[in-house]
C-alpha positions in Angstrom: 102.9 95.0 76.3 100.3 95.2 73.5 100.4 98.2 71.1 97.2 99.8 72.3 98.3 99.7 76.0 101.7 101.1 75.0 100.1 103.9 73.0 97.7 104.8 75.8 100.4 104.9 78.4 102.4 107.3 76.2 99.5 109.6 76.2 98.8 109.5 80.0 101.8 111.4 81.2 99.9 114.1 83.3 96.7 112.2 83.9 95.8 112.7 87.6 95.2 109.5 89.6 93.3 110.5 92.7 93.4 108.5 95.9 90.5 108.2 98.4 89.6 105.9 101.3 86.3 106.4 103.1 83.3 108.4 101.7 81.2 109.7 104.5 78.5 112.2 105.3 80.6 114.2 107.8 84.4 114.3 108.5 85.0 112.9 112.0 87.4 114.5 114.4 90.4 112.7 115.9 92.9 110.4 114.3 92.8 109.4 110.7 90.3 112.2 109.8 92.3 112.7 106.6 91.3 109.4 105.1 87.7 110.5 105.1 86.1 112.5 102.3 82.5 113.7 102.3 80.1 112.5 99.7 79.1 116.2 99.0 82.7 117.2 98.4 83.3 114.1 96.2 80.3 115.1 94.0 81.7 118.6 93.8 85.0 117.2 92.5 83.1 115.0 90.0 81.1 118.0 88.7 84.4 120.0 88.5 86.1 117.3 86.4 83.1 116.9 84.1 82.8 120.6 83.6 86.5 120.8 82.6 86.2 118.0 80.1 87.8 115.2 82.1 86.7 111.6 81.6 87.2 109.0 84.4 88.8 105.8 83.2 90.0 102.5 84.7 93.1 100.4 84.1 90.9 98.0 82.1 90.1 100.8 79.7 93.8 101.1 78.8 93.6 97.6 77.3 90.5 97.9 75.2 90.1 101.5 73.9 92.0 104.7 73.1 92.2 107.0 76.2 90.2 110.2 76.0 91.8 113.6 75.5 91.6 114.5 79.3 91.6 111.3 81.3 91.5 111.0 85.1 91.3 108.1 87.5 89.4 107.9 90.8 90.8 105.2 93.1 89.4 104.1 96.5 91.4 101.9 98.9 90.1 99.2 101.3 86.6 98.6 99.9 84.4 100.2 102.6 80.7 99.6 102.6 80.3 103.4 102.2 81.7 102.9 98.7 78.5 101.1 97.9 76.1 103.5 99.8 77.7 106.8 98.9 80.1 106.4 96.0 78.3 103.9 93.8 75.0 105.9 93.4 77.2 108.9 92.4 79.0 107.0 89.8 75.7 105.8 88.2 74.2 109.3 88.5 77.1 111.0 86.7 78.0 108.1 84.4 81.7 107.8 85.5 84.0 105.0 86.6 86.2 104.3 89.6 88.7 101.7 90.8 88.2 100.2 94.3 91.0 98.1 96.0 89.8 95.1 98.0 91.3 92.6 100.4 91.6 89.1 99.2 90.6 87.5 102.5 86.9 87.9 102.5 86.6 87.0 106.2 88.0 90.4 107.1 84.8 92.3 107.6 85.9 95.7 108.8 88.9 98.0 109.1 90.6 96.0 111.9 94.0 97.4 111.0 93.0 100.9 112.0 91.1 100.2 115.2 94.3 100.4 117.4 94.9 103.9 116.0 91.6 105.1 117.3 89.5 104.7 114.2 85.8 103.9 114.5 85.0 100.4 113.1 83.8 100.6 109.6 82.3 97.6 107.7 83.8 96.5 104.4 81.9 95.7 101.2 79.9 92.4 101.2 80.1 89.9 98.4 76.8 90.7 96.9 77.6 94.4 96.8 80.9 93.8 95.1 79.3 91.6 92.4 76.6 94.2 91.8 79.1 97.0 91.5 81.3 94.9 89.1 78.4 94.0 86.9 77.4 97.7 86.6 80.4 98.6 84.5 81.1 101.6 86.7 83.5 99.9 89.1 86.8 98.1 88.5 88.3 96.2 91.4 92.0 95.8 92.2 94.0 94.0 94.9 95.1 95.4 98.2 96.8 92.3 99.8 95.0 89.5 101.7 94.7 91.3 105.0 95.9 94.9 104.6 99.4 93.8 105.7 102.5 96.0 105.9 104.3 94.1 103.2 107.7 95.5 104.0 107.5 93.9 107.5 106.8 90.4 106.3 109.1 87.5 105.3 109.6 87.2 101.5 107.4 84.1 101.4 104.5 85.7 103.3 104.8 88.9 101.3 104.5 87.0 98.1 101.6 85.0 99.4 99.7 88.2 100.4 100.1 89.5 96.9 99.6 86.3 94.9 96.6 84.9 96.8 94.9 88.3 96.8 94.8 88.2 93.0 93.6 84.6 92.8 90.9 85.1 95.5 89.5 88.2 93.8 89.6 86.6 90.4 87.7 83.6 91.7 85.1 86.0 93.2 84.7 88.2 90.1 85.4 85.8 87.3 87.7 88.3 85.6 91.4 89.4 85.7 92.6 91.7 88.5 94.9 94.2 86.7 96.2 96.5 89.5 97.5 96.2 93.0 97.6 99.1 95.5 100.3 98.8 98.2 98.8 98.9 101.7 99.9 102.0 103.6 101.9 102.9 100.5 104.7 100.6 101.8 106.8 98.8 99.1 110.3 98.2 97.9 111.9 96.7 94.8 111.3 93.2 96.0 107.6 93.9 96.5 107.3 95.6 93.1 108.9 92.5 91.5 106.5 90.2 93.4 103.5 92.2 92.2 104.7 92.0 88.6 105.5 88.3 88.8 102.0 87.6 90.2 100.5 88.9 87.0 99.4 92.4 87.9 100.0 94.9 85.2 100.0 98.0 87.5 101.4 98.7 91.0 99.7 101.7 92.7 101.6 103.8 95.1 100.5 106.9 97.1 101.8 110.5 96.9 105.5 109.8 96.2 106.7 108.2 93.0 107.5 109.0 89.4 106.0 112.3 88.3 104.4 111.0 85.2 102.1 108.1 84.5 104.0 105.3 82.8 107.5 106.0 84.0 107.2 102.9 86.2 104.0 100.8 85.9 104.7 99.2 89.2 104.9 102.6 91.0 102.1 104.8 89.8 101.8 107.9 91.9 98.5 109.1 93.1 97.2 112.6 94.2 95.6 113.1 97.6 93.0 115.8 98.3 92.4 117.5 101.6 89.2 116.5 103.3 87.9 120.0 102.9 89.3 120.6 99.4 87.5 123.1 97.2 87.7 124.3 93.6 91.1 126.0 94.1 92.7 122.7 95.2 90.8 120.8 92.5 92.2 123.2 89.9 95.8 123.1 91.3 96.0 119.3 91.6 94.7 118.8 88.0 97.0 121.5 86.6 99.8 120.6 84.3 102.1 122.4 86.7 101.3 120.1 89.6 103.6 117.2 88.6 106.5 119.7 88.2 105.8 121.1 91.6 105.8 117.6 93.1 109.1 116.9 91.4 110.6 120.0 92.9 109.2 119.0 96.4 110.7 115.5 96.1 114.1 116.9 95.1 114.0 119.4 97.9 113.2 116.6 100.4 115.9 114.3 99.2 118.4 117.2 99.2 117.6 118.0 102.8 118.3 114.4 103.7 121.9 114.6 102.5 124.7 115.5 104.8 125.2 119.3 104.9 128.6 119.0 103.2 127.1 117.6 100.0 123.8 119.6 99.9 123.3 121.9 97.0 123.0 125.5 98.4 
């Protein structure tokens, strides 16, 4: 690890890393409503962050410059076309950056993995849209497996292929290194984390559960989720320095409840 990256990571302990999926005009009813976030609410969050002095960075920034005093990361899984139509104009308008996680298999054109759960089919980003966003400097892309696979359910060989080929496919498309990998569904284990590291990714991106502070485990970076109807109170709470401590308490309580009654702390 180079000295700049090491110094940046040491300063990122409480940096919130937000996780989003779709960006839409209206939140749909029914299953999977909670992976949708309205463009209006996202812009409200961006304004809130800017007003409070936060600067959105990417993983690539950690390699080339000193992190700002109040960093934040905005990450978006799956690479939906609405990231181009709703998110991208917002990034340019406010001059901020985001990280979007793409599938390596470019023949997958929509969210086929969610259709059986009752989701409406949603198109994914097209090649020309990806290249335009990458060239803008406002978007960094990361890997999300070849086909949005549940990596924990695959053979070791297929799991490694999904991770390795995703990186090579996206690097061939973009002509630049892919630095981070977001685990589909948030499913991973030690073997998967090892495969991500051995494939050359510098960062493995989890979901809500993981180390409380950025940098404790670069292959398991915890993210923060917002409610679809989140407002200023939730924005404030989830960027508060108290929130990681609260999550740590939640995690310990959950683990304690899973113990047999005879060994639980009362």
